[in-house]
C-alpha positions in Angstrom: 9.5 41.9 -5.2 9.3 38.4 -6.5 8.4 38.3 -10.2 6.9 35.0 -11.2 6.0 35.7 -14.8 9.4 35.7 -16.5 9.4 32.2 -17.9 9.5 33.4 -21.5 12.8 35.3 -21.0 14.7 33.4 -18.3 16.6 30.2 -18.8 15.8 27.7 -16.1 18.6 26.4 -13.9 19.9 22.9 -14.8 18.8 21.4 -11.5 15.3 22.8 -12.0 15.1 21.3 -15.5 16.3 17.9 -14.2 13.7 17.9 -11.4 11.0 18.9 -13.9 12.0 16.1 -16.3 12.1 13.5 -13.5 8.7 14.5 -12.2 7.1 14.6 -15.6 8.4 11.2 -16.5 7.4 9.5 -13.2 4.3 11.4 -12.1 2.4 12.1 -15.3 -0.9 10.8 -13.8 -4.0 12.7 -13.1 -3.9 13.7 -9.4 -7.6 13.1 -9.1 -7.3 9.5 -10.3 -7.8 6.6 -7.9 -5.0 4.7 -9.6 -1.8 4.0 -7.7 0.1 6.5 -10.0 -2.6 9.1 -9.5 -2.4 8.8 -5.7 1.4 9.0 -5.8 1.2 12.1 -8.0 -1.3 13.6 -5.6 1.0 13.0 -2.6 3.8 14.8 -4.5 1.4 17.7 -5.3 0.3 18.0 -1.7 4.0 17.9 -0.5 4.8 20.7 -3.0 1.8 22.7 -1.8 3.0 22.3 1.9 6.6 23.3 1.0 5.5 26.4 -0.9 3.2 27.5 1.9 5.9 27.1 4.5 8.5 28.9 2.3 6.2 31.9 2.0 4.8 31.6 5.5 1.2 31.1 4.2 0.3 28.2 6.4 -3.1 29.8 7.3 -4.1 30.1 3.7 -5.2 27.9 0.8 -2.8 27.6 -2.1 -4.4 27.0 -5.5 -2.4 25.8 -8.5 -4.0 26.8 -11.9 -3.3 25.9 -15.5 -2.7 29.5 -16.5 -3.6 33.2 -16.3 -7.2 32.9 -17.5 -8.1 30.3 -14.9 -6.3 32.3 -12.2 -8.0 35.6 -13.2 -11.4 33.9 -13.2 -10.9 32.5 -9.7 -9.8 35.9 -8.4 -12.7 37.7 -10.1 -15.3 35.2 -8.8 -13.8 35.3 -5.3 -13.8 39.1 -5.2 -17.4 39.2 -6.3 -18.2 36.7 -3.5 -15.9 38.5 -1.0 -14.1 35.3 -0.1 -10.5 36.0 -0.8 -7.3 37.7 0.4 -5.1 38.7 -2.5 -1.3 38.7 -2.2 0.5 40.6 -4.9 4.1 41.9 -5.0 4.3 41.2 -1.3 1.4 43.5 -0.5 -1.8 42.1 1.0 -5.2 43.3 -0.2 -8.3 42.2 1.7 -11.5 42.1 -0.3 
């Protein structure tokens, strides 16, 4: 099982903190912006999305980044109501 919700109790690795700091200092733009910085940030976001999908072998699925649990829960609930989603949880696939 991969547990992703332990941020409050686990110290991040130093290389993770360094990458986080670098990205936040250089790519702080809105990824929807038409500005040069916004477009560069969007490219980085899309590259990250591709890497994560490849890592978890999810190339045939959409990957949605959210701001937190409330937004994530709302997306899942609305998608289940509309029957438009496959849910992955703890390595188990649930089709709705």
